[in-house]
N, C-alpha and C positions, 0 to 999 in steps of 0.2 A: 504494500500500500504506500504510494508515493505522492498522491495528490489530494487536495482538499475535496475535489469532486468525488473521488472514491470514498473518502471518509464519510461525507454526508449522505452518500447512497447506502451506507451501512444501516440496516434496520435498527431503530431505536436510538441511534446516536443523536438525531436532531432533538427529540424531547429531553434526552439526558443533558445535552448541551444547553438547551433553553432553561432547564431547572437550575443548573449550576450557575448560569449567567445571572438569573434573577436573584438567586441567593447571594451572589457576590455583590450585586448592587445594593441589596439590603444591608449586608455587613458593612459596606463602605459608608453608606449614608448614616447608619446608626452609630458607627464608630466615631466619625467626625462630630456628630451631634453630641454624643456623650462626652468626648474629650473637651469640646467647647463648653458644655454645661459645667463640667467639673472645674475647668480652668477659670470660668467666670465666677464660680462660687468661692474658690479657694485661692486663686492666683498662684498655684503651685505647679511648676513644671513636672515634678515627680508624680503628683497625683493625676495630672492631666495625661501623662504618658501611660500610667498604669490603667487609667480608665479606658484608653484605646486598646492597649495590648495586654492588660492584666489577666484577662481570661486565659491567655496562653499559658500562664503559670499553672493554672489548674489542670492543664493537659498532662502534667506529670502524674498527678493522682489518678486521672483516668487511664493513662497508659499503663500504670502498674496494676490496675484492678479490672478495667472494663474492656480492654483492647481485644480480648478473645472473641468478643461479639462481632468484630469486623468480618470474620469468616463464618460465624455460627448463627447469624440472624438473616432472615429474608431481606435482600437489599432494598427492595421497593418500600416495604413497610418501615424499615429502619430509617431511611432517608426522609420519608414523609413525616414520621414522628419527630425527628430532630428539627425539621423546619417549623413544625407547629410549636414545639417547645421554645424555639428561638422567638417566634412571634409573641407568645405569652410573656416571656421574660422581658422583651422589649417594651410591651405595654406596661408592665410593672415599673420599669425604669422611668417611664414618662409620667408617672403619678406625681402631681405637684407636692412639694414639701417632703418627698421621700428622703429620709436621713441618709447621709453620705455612706455610713457603714452598711446600710441596706442596699444601696446601689452596688457596692463592691461585693456584697454577699451574693446578690443575684448573678453578678458577673462570674464569680468563682464557681457557683453551682452549674451555670450554663456551660462554662469551659470544661468542667469535669464530665458532664453528661455528653458533650459533643465530641469527646476525644476519639471514639471509634468512627466518627463520621468520615474522616479522610480515608481510612482503610476501606470502609464500605463503599465510598464513592469511587475511589480509583481502582479498587478490586473489581467493581462492577464494570468500569471502563475496560479493564483487561478481559472481561467476558464479552462485552459488546463488540469490540474490535479485535481483529486477529493480533497475535502477539507481536508480529513485526509492525503493526500499526499503532502500537502504544505510544511511541515517541511523537508521531505527528498528531495523534489524538490528544495527548497531554499538552502538546505545544499549542494546539487550537484552544484548549480550555484556558491555558495561561494567557494567550493573546486576548481572548474574550474577557478574561478577568481583568487584564490591563485596560481594555477599552471600557469595560463597565466601571472600573475604578475611576477612569478619567471622567466619565459621565457622572458617576456617583459622587465624586468629590466636588465637581463643578456644580451639579444640581443640588447636592447636599449643602454646599456653602450658600447657594442662593436661598434654599429653603430655610436654613438657619437664620439668614438675614431677614427673610420676609415673615416666616411663620413661627420662629423661635426654635430652640433646640428640642423642646418637648414635642412640638408639632412634627418635626423631622423624624423623631423616634417613632411616632405613630405611622408615618408614611413607610418607614422601614418595616414595621410590623406587618403592614398590609402586603408588602412585597414578599415577606416570608410565607404568608398564606398562599400567595400566587405560586411560589416555588413548590409548596407542598401539593397543590392541586395539579400542577404539571407533572410532578413525579408520580402521583397516584394514578392519573388518567393516561399518561403517555408511555409508561414503562410496563413491561410484562412482569408478572409475578415469577420470581425465580427462587429455587430452593437455596439454602445456605451452601457455601462452598465446602465447608468442612462439617463433619458429623460431631455430635455431642453438644452439650449445653455450655453456653459461656459461663465462665467462673473465674474467680480471682486466681485459683490454683493453675488453671489452664493458661490464663494470661501470662502468669509469671514463668511457667514452664516453657511456653513458646518464645517469649521474649529472651529467656536465657539461651535457648537454642539459636535464635537469630543472632544474638550478640556473641556467641561462642566462635563464630567464624571471623578470623582476622580480616580477610578482604571485605566482608560485610561491615565489620566494625569501622574500618576507615571510611566507608561510604556514609554510614550513619553520622559519624562525627563531622564529615565534610558538609553534609546536608544541614546539620543542626547549628554548629557554632559560628562559622563566618557569616551565614545568613542572619542568624539571630542578632549578632552584634550590629550589623548594618541596619536592621530594623530599629535598633536602639537609636540610631541617627534619625530615622524617620519619625520616631516618637517625639522628637523635640521640634518638629516643624512648627507646631502651634506656638511654642514658647519663643522660637527664633524669629518667626514672622507672623504675629497674631492675626494681622489683617490679610495675609496672603498665604496662609497654610494650605488652603484648598488648591492654590496654584502649584505649590511645591509637590503636593500629593499627586496631582494630575500629571505633572512632569515626570515623576517617578513611574507612574503607570504607563506613560508614553514610552519611556525607555525600556520597560519590561516588554511592552508590545513589540518593539523593534527587535529586541534580543530573541524573543520566542519565535518571531517570524523567521529570523536568520537561521536559528538552530533547527527548528521543527521542519520548515519547508525546504530549506536549501542544504544545510549541512547533513541533516538526518536522511535526506533522500539521495545524496550524492557521495557521501564519504563513509568509509568503513569504520569499524569499532576502534582500530588502532589510532586513526587520525583524530577521531572524536575524543579519545582518551588524552591526547596531547593538548587538545583545545581547552580542557576543563580547568586547569590551573590558571592560565591567563584570564579566563572569564571570572574566576573567583577573586583574583587580584583586582580586576577592573571593578568588581562590585564594591570594594572598600577604598581603594587608593584615592580616588578623586575627593572623597570626603575629608581627606587630610587638609585640603585647602580651606576648610571652614575655620581652621586655626587663625586665618587671616581676616575672619569676619567679613566675607564678601557681601556685596550688595545683592539685591534681589535678582537682577539679570544673570550675574555670574553664578549665584547660588542655584538658580533654576537650571542653568547649563550643566553644572556639576551633578545635580540630581539626575537629570536625564541620562547623562553619560554613564554614571555609576550603575543605574538601574538596568542597563543592558546586561550587566554581569549576572543578574538573577537567572538568566538562561542556563547557567551552569547546573542548576538543579535538575533540568531535563536530562542531561547526560548522566548525572549521578543516579537518578531514578531508573534510567534504562540499565545502568550497571547493576543496581540493586536487584531488579527483576531477573537479570541474567544469572545472578548468583543465588536465587531463592527458588525452592520448589513451588509449583503453581498452587498447591493447596495451602501454602502459607503466604501467598502473595498479598492477600488483604491485610493480614496482621503486620507483615513487613512494611507495606506502604503506610499503614496506620501508625506504626511505630515511628517511621520517618516523619510523617506529618505531625504527630503529637510532639515528638522531640523538637522539630523545627519551631512549632508554635510556642512550646515551653521556653526554648532558648530566645525566642523573640520577646517573651515576657521578661526573661532575665536581662536581655539586652536593653529593654525599655527601662527596667529598674536601675540598672547600672548607669546608663546614660542620664536618666533623670536625677539620680543621686549626685553624679558629678556636676550636672548643670545646676543643681540646687546649691552646691558649695562654690561653684565658679561662675560659669555662664553657659547658655545653650550651645554656643559655638565651640567652646572648649570641650564640652561633653561629647559632641559629635566627632571632633577630631580624635579624642582619646579612644573611643570605642572603635573608630575606623582603624587606628593603628593596631589595636588588639586583633581585629579581624585579619589584617594583613599578616600578622605574626602567626596566627593559627593556620592560615592557608599555607604559608611556607612550611610549617612543621608537618602538615599532613600530606604534602605533595608527594614525597617518596613512596608512600603506601598506596597511591592511586595511579601509579605509572604503568602497571601491568595491564595490557589490553584484555578485554573479555569478549568471548564469542557470544553475541547476543542471542544467537539461535540455540546454542547448546549449553549456555551457562557455564562455560569452562574458561579458566584463566589461560591466556596464550603466552607462549614463550617469546623470546626476543626476535625469533625469526617468523613470528606470526602463526606458528603451528601449535596445536593444543599440547599442554603439558601432559605428563604421564597420568593416566586415570587413577583415581583413588578407589579404595574399597567402598562399595555402595553403603550408604548410611553414615559414612564418616564425615567429619568436618575438619577444615583446616583451622587449627586453633593456635598455632605458633608461627 
């Protein structure tokens, strides 16, 4: 599968695509509204950052307890329920006079409950499209996510200005309901990918199995840490440019759109696994390095250009997810992708907390520059463990000459 036309001709991809897009728009608008609401009430960069990205921290609890549900629940029912839960939680956050502690309590509960969502969603994508179509399918979802973020931040900013932050939260809740309806009516009921009931014990057992492989471990860390630290930079847009945060967020979404188009449509369709493996590290460096310029406190035009350029580097996650799928048995793909998604979101919350804390003590510009430097350092440290190419068709590590390494005993894992 090499073209968008082939992708959209795949049965069920279009309603799946539509549901994910609407949900992304809802998350974008409600996140901006909530961050603005908290910053207006408190004047705190830290609390504003945590309001937008704090639910990600709760992904840790969900990933340790609920993630086995990603492969053990019917996908359509699970995604519909999660969208309705998000709608209800957003309505609660829009209640006038809701105490600040209650706002954050709702955020944490929602984050924990939504932790299996990424695994369910992208595991289902792996069922809807052929395995070789995952990269282009995932890139289209990322591209659409970028486009919906551009619209969501632009429209969300306008809605906040015209109708208030609480009114924007209600609009976001309505969008969640639309996403639930599209999921329920547009997708076929499928059985779970794995047998057995979801449980804390099964979640931990499979997480331990996924983590036991050294090649997979490097992929997880590369997906989680550099990305999360850079999102810490994004969490300070409201504090850095209170009147123009929506523009910076939209610029970031534009950069993501450009990077995903490049990797998904052109690199993924024309280059082999070895070539793509070499491209990953430069993209991860591009993700963080431009933010170092914020140490100079650039004006809005230069800051916007920096954000757009850096956000192209988010496309590195497409290559890492392709590598992860190649290294993971199909029956564990949902939990593997869910662990990747939950870990990424959790590190985004950590990145927001770290950046917000530094900004609280210094300035938003300094906070952005510091976490960008940390992201560059982590990317450099992980690069040696991600250099070995992977056969995306067979899930094997390839040697220096491009041929598969010697086969291992079935059922064993590479742990050293």
